[in-house]
C-alpha positions in Angstrom: -12.2 -6.8 25.1 -10.8 -5.2 22.0 -8.2 -6.5 19.6 -5.7 -5.4 17.1 -6.7 -6.1 13.5 -3.8 -7.4 11.3 -4.8 -7.5 7.7 -3.8 -6.5 4.1 -3.9 -3.0 2.9 -6.5 -3.6 0.2 -10.3 -3.4 -0.3 -11.0 -6.7 1.5 -8.9 -5.5 4.4 -10.7 -2.2 4.4 -14.2 -3.9 4.6 -13.0 -6.3 7.3 -11.9 -3.3 9.3 -15.3 -1.7 8.7 -17.2 -4.8 9.9 -15.1 -5.3 13.0 -15.2 -1.6 13.8 -19.0 -1.8 13.7 -18.9 -4.7 16.2 -16.6 -2.6 18.4 -14.0 -5.4 18.4 -10.9 -3.5 17.4 -8.9 -0.5 18.6 -5.8 -0.8 16.4 -5.1 -1.8 12.9 -1.8 -3.0 11.3 -1.5 -3.6 7.6 1.0 -6.3 6.6 2.1 -8.5 3.6 1.1 -12.2 3.9 4.8 -13.1 3.8 5.4 -11.0 7.0 3.1 -13.4 8.9 4.7 -16.5 7.4 8.2 -15.5 8.2 7.4 -14.1 11.7 8.4 -10.5 10.7 5.2 -9.3 12.4 4.7 -10.5 16.0 1.3 -12.1 16.4 -0.4 -12.6 19.9 -3.7 -13.6 21.3 -4.6 -9.9 21.2 -4.7 -10.1 17.4 -7.4 -10.8 14.8 -6.1 -11.7 11.4 -8.1 -11.4 8.2 -7.2 -12.5 4.7 -3.7 -13.6 5.9 -2.0 -17.0 6.5 -3.0 -18.9 9.6 -1.1 -18.2 12.8 -2.0 -20.3 15.8 -1.1 -17.6 18.2 -3.9 -15.2 17.0 -7.2 -14.8 18.8 -9.0 -15.4 15.5 -8.1 -15.8 11.9 -10.8 -15.2 9.3 -9.8 -16.2 5.7 -11.0 -17.7 2.4 -7.7 -18.7 0.8 -7.9 -22.2 -0.7 -4.2 -22.8 -0.1 -4.7 -22.3 3.6 -6.9 -25.4 3.8 -4.0 -27.3 2.3 -1.4 -25.8 4.5 -3.4 -26.2 7.7 -5.5 -29.3 7.4 -8.0 -30.3 10.1 -9.9 -28.2 12.6 -8.4 -25.2 14.4 -10.8 -23.5 17.0 -9.4 -20.0 16.1 -9.4 -20.5 12.3 -12.6 -19.4 10.6 -12.1 -20.3 7.0 -14.5 -20.7 4.0 -12.7 -21.3 0.7 -16.0 -20.9 -1.1 -16.5 -17.3 0.2 -15.6 -14.6 -2.4 -13.8 -12.4 0.3 -12.6 -12.5 3.8 -15.0 -9.7 4.6 -17.9 -12.1 3.5 -16.5 -14.7 5.9 -16.7 -12.2 8.8 -20.1 -10.9 7.7 -21.6 -14.4 7.6 -19.9 -15.6 10.7 -21.4 -12.9 12.8 -24.9 -13.1 11.4 -25.1 -11.3 8.1 -27.6 -8.5 7.6 -29.3 -9.0 11.0 -26.0 -8.2 12.7 -24.9 -5.5 10.2 -28.1 -3.7 9.3 -26.3 -0.4 8.4 -23.7 -2.1 6.1 -24.9 -1.6 2.6 -25.5 -4.5 0.3 -23.6 -2.5 -2.4 -20.5 -2.5 -0.2 -20.6 -6.2 0.4 -21.2 -7.0 -3.2 -18.3 -4.7 -4.2 -15.8 -6.4 -1.9 -16.9 -9.8 -3.1 -16.5 -8.7 -6.7 -13.1 -7.1 -5.9 -11.6 -10.1 -4.1 -12.9 -12.6 -6.6 -12.0 -10.3 -9.5 -15.4 -10.6 -11.0 -15.0 -7.8 -13.5 -16.0 -7.3 -17.2 -13.9 -5.9 -20.0 -15.8 -2.6 -19.5 -14.9 -2.6 -15.8 -11.2 -3.0 -16.7 -11.1 -0.3 -19.4 -13.5 2.2 -17.8 -13.8 1.6 -14.1 -16.3 3.6 -12.0 -17.9 3.5 -8.6 -16.7 0.8 -6.1 -14.6 -0.8 -8.9 -12.6 2.4 -9.4 -12.2 2.8 -5.6 -10.9 -0.8 -5.4 -8.3 -0.2 -8.2 -7.2 3.1 -6.5 -6.6 1.2 -3.2 -5.0 -1.9 -4.7 -1.3 -1.9 -4.0 -0.7 -3.7 -7.3 -2.1 -0.7 -9.1 1.0 1.1 -8.0 -0.2 4.5 -6.8 1.7 3.9 -3.5 5.0 4.4 -5.4 4.1 8.1 -5.9 4.9 9.7 -2.6 3.7 13.3 -3.3 0.2 12.7 -2.1 -1.1 14.9 0.7 -1.7 11.9 3.0 0.0 8.5 3.1 -1.6 5.3 1.9 -1.9 4.2 5.6 -3.7 7.4 6.4 -5.9 7.0 3.4 -6.9 3.5 4.5 -7.8 4.7 8.0 -9.8 7.6 6.5 -11.6 5.2 4.2 -12.7 3.0 7.1 -14.6 5.9 8.6 -15.8 7.0 5.1 -17.3 3.6 4.4 -19.2 3.7 7.7 -20.4 7.3 7.2 -21.1 7.3 3.4 -23.1 4.4 1.9 -22.9 6.1 -1.5 -19.5 5.5 -3.2 -19.8 8.7 -5.2 -19.4 10.6 -1.9 -16.3 8.7 -1.1 -14.8 9.2 -4.6 -15.4 13.0 -4.2 -13.2 13.2 -1.1 -10.1 15.2 -2.1 -7.6 12.6 -1.1 -9.4 9.9 -3.2 -10.0 12.3 -6.1 -6.3 13.1 -6.2 -5.4 9.5 -6.7 -8.1 9.0 -9.3 -6.6 11.8 -11.3 -3.2 10.2 -11.2 -4.7 6.8 -12.1 -6.3 8.3 -15.3 -3.2 10.3 -16.1 -1.0 7.2 -16.1 -3.3 5.1 -18.2 -1.6 5.6 -21.7 1.9 5.1 -20.3 0.8 2.0 -18.4 -0.6 0.4 -21.5 2.6 1.2 -23.5 4.8 -0.3 -20.8 2.7 -3.5 -20.6 3.1 -4.0 -24.4 6.8 -3.5 -24.1 7.7 -5.8 -21.2 5.2 -8.7 -21.9 5.7 -11.9 -23.8 3.5 -14.9 -24.5 4.4 -18.6 -23.9 1.5 -20.7 -24.9 -1.5 -19.4 -22.9 0.8 -17.7 -20.3 1.7 -14.0 -20.6 4.9 -13.1 -18.7 5.3 -9.5 -17.6 8.9 -8.9 -16.5 9.2 -5.5 -14.7 12.7 -6.0 -13.2 14.5 -3.7 -15.7 11.9 -0.9 -15.5 13.1 2.2 -13.7 9.5 3.4 -13.3 6.6 1.0 -13.0 3.6 2.9 -14.2 0.4 2.9 -12.2 -2.5 0.9 -13.6 -5.2 -1.7 -13.2 -3.6 -5.1 -12.8 -6.3 -6.7 -15.0 -5.4 -4.6 -18.0 -3.0 -7.2 -19.2 -5.9 -9.6 -19.9 -7.6 -6.9 -22.0 -4.4 -6.4 -24.0 -3.6 -10.1 -24.4 -7.0 -11.8 -24.7 -5.3 -15.1 -25.7 -3.7 -15.4 -22.3 -5.4 -17.5 -19.7 -2.7 -17.0 -17.0 -0.4 -14.1 -16.2 2.9 -14.1 -14.4 4.4 -10.8 -13.2 8.1 -11.0 -12.4 9.4 -8.2 -10.2 11.9 -7.4 -7.4 10.9 -8.1 -3.8 11.3 -5.6 -1.1 14.7 -3.8 -1.3 15.5 -6.1 -4.2 16.3 -8.9 -1.7 14.5 -11.5 -3.7 12.5 -12.1 -6.8 8.7 -12.2 -6.8 6.4 -14.2 -9.0 2.8 -13.0 -8.9 0.5 -15.2 -10.9 -3.2 -15.1 -11.8 -5.8 -16.5 -14.1 -7.4 -14.2 -16.6 -10.7 -12.8 -15.4 -11.9 -12.7 -19.0 -11.1 -16.3 -19.9 -11.4 -18.5 -16.9 -10.9 -21.8 -18.6 -7.3 -22.6 -17.3 -7.5 -25.8 -15.2 -4.3 -24.9 -13.2 -4.4 -24.6 -9.3 -2.1 -21.5 -9.0 -2.2 -21.5 -5.2 -0.9 -25.1 -5.2 1.9 -24.2 -7.7 2.9 -21.2 -5.5 2.9 -23.4 -2.4 5.7 -25.5 -3.9 8.0 -22.5 -3.7 7.0 -21.3 -0.2 4.1 -19.0 -1.4 0.4 -19.5 -1.6 -2.9 -18.2 -2.8 -6.1 -19.3 -4.4 -6.9 -21.6 -7.3 -7.0 -18.5 -9.4 -4.2 -16.4 -8.0 -1.0 -16.6 -5.9 2.5 -15.3 -5.3 5.8 -16.6 -4.1 9.2 -15.0 -3.4 12.4 -16.8 -4.2 16.2 -16.2 -4.0 17.7 -14.5 -7.0 20.1 -17.3 -7.7 17.2 -19.7 -8.1 14.9 -17.3 -9.9 15.7 -18.3 -13.5 15.2 -22.0 -12.8 12.0 -21.5 -10.8 10.6 -19.1 -13.4 11.0 -21.8 -16.0 9.4 -24.4 -13.7 6.4 -22.1 -12.9 5.8 -21.3 -16.6 5.8 -25.0 -17.4 3.4 -25.7 -14.5 1.0 -22.9 -15.5 1.0 -23.5 -19.2 -1.7 -25.8 -20.5 -3.1 -26.7 -23.9 -6.5 -25.6 -24.8 -9.0 -28.4 -25.1 -10.7 -28.2 -28.5 -14.3 -29.6 -28.4 -14.7 -32.7 -30.5 
C-alpha cells in the first residue's frame, strides 16, 4: 500500500519525503501551506500521509512536532504521531520507524541539518555567510523569496522533486549544491544580498524588543535569509513580518523569536492560535481580514513585547 505525501515545500518536507521514499511508502507528493489543511482547501483522505502540517483526522497518518498542535488537538489520536520535543518532523518519522537501524543509508549529516534547519539552530556566521546544508536550506525556504523569481530553468516544485532524488543519491551536500539548478539559485541569493539588507533597514521599526518588518508597500520583496533581521537588529528578541496574503485577500503576520537572543518568554504559537493561526513556542503565523489587521497588529505586538529581566 502506497500513500500520497502532503507536506510543506521546505527542507523538513524534503527530508520527510526522502525518508518515506526510502521506506517505499509514497508514490505521490503534494506541497501545501498549513492554512490549506486548516481551511479544507486541500482534500485529505485515508490515502494521505501528512507531515509538518495541522492534524486532519481523515489522514492515514500525521507526523508532526508543532507545540500548538498539542493544544489544538488534546488527547490521544491513533493516527497522530507528534513529538513537540523533536526538532523536526523528519526526526519524528526517523525515530518512529527505528532510526539508524531502519535508515542505514541516510547520513547523520542530513538528519542533523534538517534538525538544525527546522529549529533554526544557526550562528551569526551561518546567517551572514551560509554554506553547505545551511545554504541549501536557505535556498529552498519559501520565506527566502527565490520563488518570486520565475525565470529559473525549472520550477520550485520540480526542484523539490529533483532534490528528493539528489539527497538519496548524493550524501555529500557539495555535490547537491553543484547541480546547475541549485547553483543558479545560489547565484541569485548572493546577488540579492545587498539589496535585501537595504530593504530590511528601510521597512523595519523597533517597539521594545519587537522588530516589525512591514513589507506591504514594497513592490519587490528582495530575496534573502529570513534570519538576517536578527543580525541587523541584535536588540530584537522577537520579529513580526507583516505582508499580504495570497492574492492580497488577507493580511499575514509571521512572527518568530530571535535565534541569536532566545530569552523572550513569549509562547508565539499560543498567540497566533488566538487569531486562527498556530506554530511553535518560538515561531508562528496567522492570517487575518484586512479590516481587522490594524487592531490585531497592535494586539499581537503588545502580546509579543516583554520587558527584559535585569539580574539583581
